[in-house]
N, C-alpha and C positions, 0 to 999 in steps of 0.2 A: 504494500500500500504506500503510494507516494503521499507524503504529508507536506503540504506547503503553506496552508493558511487555515484559519479557524473555520471558515465557511465550507471549504471543500472537505476538510477533515471531518466535520460534523456529518456531511452527506455520506461520505465513505464509511464512517463508523456506523451510521444507521443502516446502510446497505449490508454491511457485514453482520450486524446483529439480526437482521431479518432473514438471512440465509441459513439453510440447514447445512451443517458441516459434518464431514466424516470424522469419526473418532480419531484422535491424535493429529488433527489438522493444526497447522502452525501459521500464524500471521507474522509477517515481517513488516515493520513500519520503517520506511526509508525517508530520510530527509537529506536535502542537499543544501550546503551553504555556498555562498558566493566565493569565487576565487579572486575577486577584486578586493584589494586591501585599501580601504578608504582611510583608515587610521589603525593604530596599534590595538585598540580596544575592539574594533568591529568584528574580527574573526572570533574572538572569545565570546563576545555577546551573542553572536549568531548561534554558536554551538550551545551556549547555556540556554538560550531561548528554545532551541530545537529540542534539547534534552528535557526541559520542563514540559513542553508541549507533548512530546512523545510519551512521557511517563503518565500524564493525565489520561491520554487515550488508551495506553496499555492497561492501566488499572481498570478503566471502564469496560474494556473488552474482556479482560480476564474475569472480572467480577460478574459480568452479565451473560457471558457466553461459555465460559470454561475453556476457551481457546488458549493455547500457549502463544504468547506474543513476544517476539524478539524486536529489538530496535537497532538501527544503524544510522549513523550520520557520516556523510562523506562530503568533500569539497569538490565542486565542479558543476557541470551541466546536469540539471535535474533529470531531464529525459534520458540522457545517456546513462546516468547512474542507475535509474530505475530499471531500464532495460537490461543493463549488465547484471544487476542483482537478481532480477527475475530469471535470467539465463543461468546464472551460477547456482541458484536455488532450485532450478527446474520447476518454477512456479506453475501452478495450474491456472491461475488467473492473476490479473493485475488490476488494481483499483487506482 
């Protein structure tokens, strides 16, 4: 699941919660941070924000669906990162 902002994350979380999942299904939340360095604090702040955002979604999904939820944050192009992670994990679906 590509996580980029609150509005889309809420929609994707709701879609995941409505779906029937096979036992032992795993959800991977993936966030991409910008590789543009605007100042020394920006990269750290992006990562901290992404971690907090992912943890909130992770808790919600685990508590309400019983799914195992993993998280990953990488720097670079969000679309490329999401596709690479899906391929690496041999994902059945991408949100």
